[in-house]
N, C-alpha and C positions, 0 to 999 in steps of 0.2 A: 452104225446108224441106229438110233433109238426110236421107238414109236412115241414115247413120252419122256420128257425130262421134267421132273418136278423140282422146283426151286423152293426149298423150305421143308422142315420136318416137324412142324407143329401139328395140331389136330387136323387142319385143312390138308396139308401136304400128305400126311400119313393116311388119312381116309381116302384121298384120291389114289394113293399108291395101292391100297388094298383093292380098290375097284379096278384099276387098270391092270394090276397083276393078275387078278382073278379072271379078267377078260383076255388073258394071255397076250397082253401087249408088252413088248420089251421096254421095261421101265427103269429109269434111274432117278434116285432121289439125291439131290445135292443138299447136304445137311446144314451147311452154313456154320456160322460161329456159335449159334445157340441151338443145338439139336433139341427138339422137344418144345421149343418156343417158350411162351410165358408160363406155361404150366410147370416148367421145371423149377420155378421160384414160388410155386403155389403149394401150400401145405395140403390140407384136406379139401378135396373137391366133393361137394355134396349135391350138386345140381346136374351131374352128368347121368343120364338115364341108365339104369341097370345096376347101380351100386347103392342100394338103400342105406348102407352103413357108411357111405363115403369111400373115397379112395385117394391115396396120396397122388399129387400131380405127376411126379416122376414115374411112379408105378404105372399110371394110366398110359403115359407116353411110351414106356417100355413095352407094355402089352400091345399097343397099336403097332409099334415097330416090328415086333416079332410076328404079328399077324401078316404084315406086309411081306416080310421075309419068307413066310410060309408059301406065298404065292410067287416066289421067284424074283421079287423086286431087288434091284441092286442099290447099294448105298455108297456114297463117296463123301468123305469129309472135305472140308474146305468151303470156300465162298465163291459164288458166281460173281465174277468181276466185270463181265461185259456180255452183251448179247447182240446178235445180228439178225434182224427181223425183216430185212428188205429183200430177201430172196430165199428160195427153198433149196435144200433143207435149212431150217433155222439152226443157229449156232449159239452155243453158250461157252464162255471162257471160264475154266476152273484151273487155277494155277497158271501153268504155261500151255495148257492143252485146250483146244477147241473141240467141243462135242457136237456132233450132228444129230438132229432130231426132227421128226415129222411134226410134233406138237410140243408146246410148253405149257405147263401149269405153274403159274406164279403164286406161291403161298408163303411169301417172305414175311408176312405179318406186319405188325406195328409195335412200337415200344412206348410205354408211358414215359413222359418226361418226369425226371426226379429232381429233387432239390440239390443233390450232389453232396449230401452230408455223409460222413463215415458212419455215424450212428444209424442213419436212415437205411443204409445198405445192410448193416449188421442185423437190424430189427425187421427187415422185410420178411413178411410171412409170420412175424411174431408180434403183430400189432400194427405194423406199417403195411399199407395196402394201396394199390392203385385202382381197385375195382370194388365199388360198394355192392353191386349186384352179386359179385362172387362171395364176398366176405362179410356183408352186413349182418347176417344172422348170428355170427359168432360174438356180436357185441350187444346182444339183447340185454336191456336194462343198464347199459353202461354209458359213460360220457365219452364221446369221440370228437375229434377235430377234423375239419375238412380244409385243406389248403387250396386257395384259388378264388377267383371272383367272376369267372365266366359262366356261361350256361351249363357247361359240364359240371362245374363245382356245385352250382345251386341244385342241379338235378341229383347229384350224388347226395348232397346234404338232405334234400327232401326225402329221398328214398330211405336214407338211414334213420329218419325219424320213425319209421315203422318198427324199428327194433330198439334203438338207443333211447336212453332216458333224456339225454341232452346232446345237441350237436352244436359245436362252436365253429363258425366259419372264420378262417384267418385270411385276411386280405391285405395286401401291401399298400393299397390306396384306400381312400374313403369311399368314392362311388364304386359300385359294382360294374363290371363290364357286361353282365348278363342282360338279357332282354327285359323290358319293363314287366312283362307278364311273369317271367321267372322270378324277378326281384319281388314282386308283390306276393307271390306264393311263399317265398322265404320269410318276408317281413310279417306275414299273417300267421306263420306257424309258431305256436308258443314254445315249441321245443328247440327252436333255432335261435342262437345268440351270435354276436359278432365281435371280433377283435379287429378293429380298423387300423390302418396304417402300420401294420405289423408284419414282420417276417420271422420265420422259424430259424433260429440259430443252432439249435441242437434238439435231439430227441432223447429223452431219458427212459429206461435206464439199461444200458448195454450190459452192465454187471449183473442185473437181475434177469436178463434175457427176455425182457418184455417191456412194453411201453407203460410208463408211469406218469409222464408229463412231457410237455414241450417247453423249450426255453424261447420266449418271444422277445424281439427287440422292436420298439417303436421307432419307425424310420424318421419321425419328426422330432422326437425328444431325446432319442438315444437310450431311453429307459428300458431295462431288461426285467423280465419277470418269468416265473414258472407258472404254467397252466396245467394243473393235474388232469390228465385224460387217460383213457384205457386203450385208445387206438387213434391212429392218424391215417387219414385218407388223402393222398396226393392227387389233386385234380387240376393240373396245370397244362393238360394237353397230351396228345399222342403224336408220334412221328412215324408215318408209314415207311417201310424199307423199300423205296422205289427209285433210289438215285440212279441206278444203271438203266432205268427205263425212261428217263427224261428225254424228251424229243423223239422217242421211239414208239411210245404209246400215249393215248390221251389220258391225262391226269387232271384232277380237279385242283382248285386253288390251294388246297392243303397238301397236295401231293399224293392223294389216294388214286388208285387206278379206277377210271370210269368204266363200268362194265354193264352190259345188258344181260342180266342173269349172271353168267360167268364169262360171257364173250367180251373180249376187249376190242379195241379198234383194229387189231390185226387178226385176220382169220387164222384159226389154228393156235392162237395164243389165248389162254384162259387165266382168269384170276379167281382165287378162292381165299376165304378167310378175311382176317382183319386188314389185309393190304388193300381191300376194296370195300371195307366196312368201317365207317367211322362212327356208327351208331350203336350196334349191339355188342360187338367185341366179346363174344362168348365162345367157349370151346365147342358147344353143341351146334351153334350156328355156323362156326367155321367148318366143323366136320360135315355139316349138311351141304355147304357149298363145295367142299372137296369132292363129295359124291357127285354133285351136279357137273363139276368141271371134268371129272373123269368120264362121265357118260357123254358129254359134249365132245371130248377128245376122241373117244371111240367112234362116234358118228362122223366126225370130221375125217378121220383116217379112212373109214369105210367109203365115204363119199369121194375122196381123192382116189382111192383104189379103183372105184367103179368107173371113174372118168379118165383113168390113166394118168392121174396127176403125179403118181409116184413111179 
């Protein structure tokens, strides 16, 4: 029987583990298929407090993991395949084994949708990004492209104009899907240009290990051309990792966990990080909610112990 099972080992999950471990709660972290989360594919992190010279994403995650281990937190590789939340103790299935726990902290995160290009994958972190807030500064004075046409894409493009000399929005259709207010903001910005009815067929140049251009195809004419750019931001949405919680927790229309603070619709089950956050998606905000979830888990256990619930 664990006091806390944490599903996910990104900034939210590891911060929660540090707090629960330090509170002497018997804690297990299920690392999942991507230990460390999105920061494992991030190069230099310059906006995490305490690192004025920046820190590599994988190194930051390694430090957080070691800090959790210092407080006796256990780790298990593998993926949570199912959960049982209709009776106590709660149960989590990993491999062929059901694990019993008093509380659960869900920190499974979300993943950016990508175009699926081989070059995109190879150049990720080398000019290809899914987060303007994270990486915009690195493109100061440069020309970047944003792929997408919804509110997220327009918001990313507008943010990037603070740094880039020019931002080209690439959209597969003519009208944008973004709200009228967001569209007006983009149309009125002299740094933003558009490539309409176009899709990205390739990103150059893998051989140079950096982004030099995108190959565009006009979906109406079939015409192809190269657009020289220094960076590409993919803004076609995110998918929260919540499939095993469907019909077991309240989710919104996009699949994100609905949480009051970090409390989910099931008492004793908490959500932290991007799995319940479709807006900010930052390492520091994820870490903050990890701290919150850990404190809530401790209070829940203390309350159940006081009333004889365990």
